[in-house]
C-alpha positions in Angstrom: 21.0 -11.3 -39.1 20.3 -7.7 -37.8 18.7 -7.1 -41.2 16.2 -9.9 -41.2 15.4 -9.2 -37.6 14.6 -5.5 -38.6 12.5 -6.6 -41.4 10.1 -8.8 -39.2 10.1 -6.2 -36.6 9.3 -3.2 -39.0 6.4 -5.6 -40.3 5.0 -6.5 -37.2 5.0 -2.6 -36.0 3.9 -1.5 -39.4 0.9 -3.8 -39.7 -2.5 -2.7 -40.4 -4.7 -2.6 -37.5 -8.4 -4.2 -38.2 -11.4 -4.3 -36.3 -12.6 -2.2 -33.2 -10.3 -2.0 -30.1 -12.5 -0.7 -27.1 -9.7 -0.8 -24.3 -6.1 0.5 -24.9 -3.4 0.2 -22.2 -0.2 2.5 -22.6 2.9 2.6 -20.7 6.5 3.5 -20.7 9.7 2.6 -19.3 13.2 4.0 -19.8 16.6 2.9 -21.0 19.7 4.6 -21.7 21.3 5.4 -25.2 24.2 7.2 -26.6 23.4 10.5 -28.4 26.1 12.7 -29.8 28.6 11.4 -27.5 26.6 11.6 -24.4 24.3 9.0 -22.5 20.7 10.2 -22.3 17.4 8.5 -20.9 14.9 7.8 -23.5 11.3 6.5 -23.1 10.2 3.3 -24.5 6.3 3.5 -25.4 4.3 0.4 -25.3 0.6 0.2 -26.3 -1.7 -2.8 -25.8 -5.3 -3.3 -27.0 -8.2 -5.7 -26.4 -10.4 -6.2 -29.5 -14.3 -6.9 -29.6 -13.3 -10.5 -29.6 -11.6 -10.6 -26.5 -8.2 -10.7 -27.7 -5.1 -8.9 -26.4 -2.4 -7.7 -28.9 0.4 -5.4 -28.7 -0.4 -2.7 -31.3 2.9 -0.2 -31.1 6.1 0.7 -30.0 7.7 4.0 -30.0 11.3 5.1 -28.9 11.5 8.8 -28.2 13.3 11.7 -26.2 10.3 12.5 -23.9 7.1 11.8 -22.9 5.6 15.4 -23.5 2.3 15.6 -25.2 3.4 16.0 -28.8 5.4 13.1 -28.5 2.3 11.0 -27.5 0.1 12.6 -30.0 2.2 11.7 -32.8 2.3 7.9 -31.4 -1.4 8.0 -31.2 -1.7 9.4 -34.6 0.6 6.6 -35.9 -1.9 4.0 -34.6 -4.9 5.9 -36.2 -3.1 5.8 -39.5 -2.3 2.1 -39.4 -6.0 1.8 -38.7 -6.7 2.0 -34.9 -10.4 2.8 -34.1 -13.2 2.3 -31.7 -10.9 3.0 -28.6 -13.6 3.9 -25.8 -11.1 4.1 -22.8 -7.3 4.6 -22.6 -5.7 3.3 -19.5 -2.5 4.7 -18.3 -0.5 6.1 -15.5 -1.0 10.0 -14.5 0.6 11.9 -17.2 -0.9 14.9 -18.7 0.6 14.3 -21.9 -1.2 11.0 -22.5 -4.4 12.4 -21.0 -4.5 15.5 -23.5 -3.2 13.2 -26.6 -6.0 10.4 -25.8 -8.6 13.3 -25.9 -7.4 15.1 -28.9 -6.7 11.9 -31.1 -8.7 9.2 -29.8 -11.8 11.1 -28.3 -11.7 8.5 -25.7 -12.1 8.4 -22.0 -8.9 8.3 -19.8 -8.7 6.0 -16.7 -6.0 6.9 -14.3 -4.2 3.6 -13.0 -5.7 2.6 -9.7 -2.3 1.1 -8.5 -0.3 4.4 -9.1 -2.9 6.6 -7.8 -2.6 4.8 -4.4 1.2 5.1 -4.4 0.7 8.7 -4.9 -1.9 8.8 -2.2 0.1 7.1 0.3 2.8 9.4 -0.1 1.0 12.2 1.5 0.5 9.9 4.5 3.2 8.8 7.3 4.5 5.4 7.5 2.2 4.6 10.4 -0.8 5.8 8.9 -0.5 4.4 5.0 -2.2 0.9 6.0 -5.3 3.0 7.4 -5.3 5.3 4.6 -5.2 2.4 2.2 -8.1 0.5 3.7 -10.4 3.5 4.0 -9.9 4.4 0.1 -10.0 0.6 -0.7 -13.8 1.0 0.5 -14.6 2.9 -2.5 -13.7 0.0 -4.8 -15.8 -2.6 -3.2 -19.0 -0.7 -4.1 -21.4 -2.1 -6.3 -22.2 0.8 -8.7 -20.5 3.8 -10.0 -23.0 6.1 -8.0 -22.1 4.3 -4.6 -18.3 4.5 -5.4 -18.3 8.5 -6.1 -20.4 8.8 -2.8 -17.9 6.8 -0.8 -14.9 8.4 -2.5 -16.3 11.9 -1.5 -17.1 10.9 2.1 -13.6 9.1 2.6 -11.8 12.3 1.0 -13.6 14.5 3.7 -12.7 12.0 6.6 -9.1 12.4 5.6 -8.9 16.0 4.9 -8.4 17.4 8.3 -5.2 14.9 9.0 -4.1 15.0 5.4 -4.9 18.1 3.4 -2.9 17.3 0.3 -4.5 13.7 0.1 -8.0 15.4 0.2 -7.1 17.8 -2.4 -5.6 15.0 -4.6 -8.8 12.9 -4.1 -10.7 15.9 -5.3 -8.9 16.2 -8.4 -8.4 12.6 -9.2 -12.1 11.4 -8.9 -13.5 11.3 -12.3 -10.0 9.9 -13.3 -9.7 6.9 -11.0 -13.4 5.9 -11.0 -13.7 6.1 -15.1 -13.4 2.3 -15.2 -17.0 2.1 -13.3 -18.8 3.3 -16.4 -17.9 0.1 -18.5 -19.0 -3.1 -18.4 -18.5 -4.7 -14.8 -17.1 -8.1 -16.1 -14.0 -6.0 -17.2 -13.5 -3.9 -14.2 -10.7 -5.8 -12.7 -8.6 -5.7 -16.0 -9.3 -2.1 -16.6 -8.8 0.0 -13.7 -5.1 -0.3 -14.0 -2.2 -1.0 -16.2 -1.3 -4.3 -14.6 -1.8 -6.0 -18.1 1.3 -4.0 -19.2 3.2 -4.6 -16.0 4.8 -8.2 -16.6 5.4 -7.0 -20.3 7.3 -3.9 -19.2 9.2 -5.8 -16.5 10.2 -8.2 -19.3 11.4 -5.1 -21.3 13.4 -3.8 -18.3 15.0 -7.2 -17.7 16.4 -7.9 -21.1 17.4 -4.0 -21.7 19.5 -4.1 -18.4 21.5 -6.9 -19.7 22.5 -4.2 -22.7 23.0 -1.5 -20.2 23.6 1.4 -23.0 22.4 1.2 -26.3 24.4 2.6 -29.4 21.2 4.2 -30.7 17.4 4.3 -30.9 17.2 1.6 -33.7 19.1 -1.0 -31.8 16.5 -0.4 -28.9 13.6 -0.8 -31.4 15.1 -4.0 -32.7 15.6 -5.7 -29.0 12.3 -4.5 -27.6 10.3 -5.0 -31.0 11.6 -8.8 -31.1 10.7 -9.4 -27.8 7.1 -8.1 -28.1 6.6 -9.8 -31.3 7.3 -13.2 -29.4 5.1 -12.1 -26.6 2.4 -11.5 -28.8 2.8 -14.7 -30.7 2.3 -16.2 -27.1 -0.8 -14.2 -26.5 -2.2 -15.4 -29.8 -2.2 -19.2 -28.8 -3.7 -18.3 -25.3 -7.3 -18.4 -24.5 -9.3 -15.2 -24.8 -7.7 -12.3 -22.5 -11.5 -10.6 -21.8 -15.0 -12.0 -21.3 -17.1 -11.2 -24.1 -19.9 -9.8 -22.0 -20.2 -6.3 -22.8 -17.6 -6.0 -25.3 -19.9 -6.1 -28.5 -21.8 -3.0 -26.6 -18.7 -1.1 -26.9 -18.6 -1.4 -30.9 -20.7 -1.0 -33.8 -18.8 -3.4 -36.0 -18.0 -6.9 -35.8 -14.8 -8.2 -34.3 -11.7 -8.9 -36.2 -8.3 -9.9 -35.5 -5.2 -8.1 -36.7 -3.9 -9.3 -39.9 -1.0 -12.2 -39.5 2.7 -10.9 -40.1 4.5 -13.1 -42.6 7.5 -14.8 -41.5 
């Protein structure tokens, strides 16, 4: 049974990627495994993309010892070797390894997840002040244009700087990365400003891996998680288009194409 499952999972994870994929979400969750008699935590990386037909697919999975830049670089290169192209925006949590690898391998813009940024920002304010800080930063994201949002961002940063110096510095450093999504088609903004499209998938990965507790090796992690995301990918393929076509064609020079089917 394991051999048959491994064959299906490996075929799915190694399949050729066809067409252009303007948006790529990447995130990692951690599970425990045994290594040389010790119990260690390893990263399970999942990449999800949307192609120029507006369809969402799981594009890759990788289990590794860390989230350092070389690990991310090799993961993205493996996607390139399978045919990944046309990536314009990579959406992830704030991680320098992802940011550097995305710039080097994909030559793509990086979007810092807005939801994770807000958590980081609120950590610099006291409990009684977090609602005020959240509301102030929230005014940035209701602006109608990228220019208006940037102007409001700087205004809010200056307003908060005296009371929360570290928050002011954080906003100075994060402006371009948090607002990167606003240079893309407006119809897509609500889906590309955060890693939310991956949150439910990661939650399900966590739920199923928690049942196991400690895995005997990396191959067993790939088997379980790979089978789960294969099932999820099949479910997505039956759903209606994930993203509006409006604006997608402007992000690609080639016609939209779905991933080739995996034999079962």
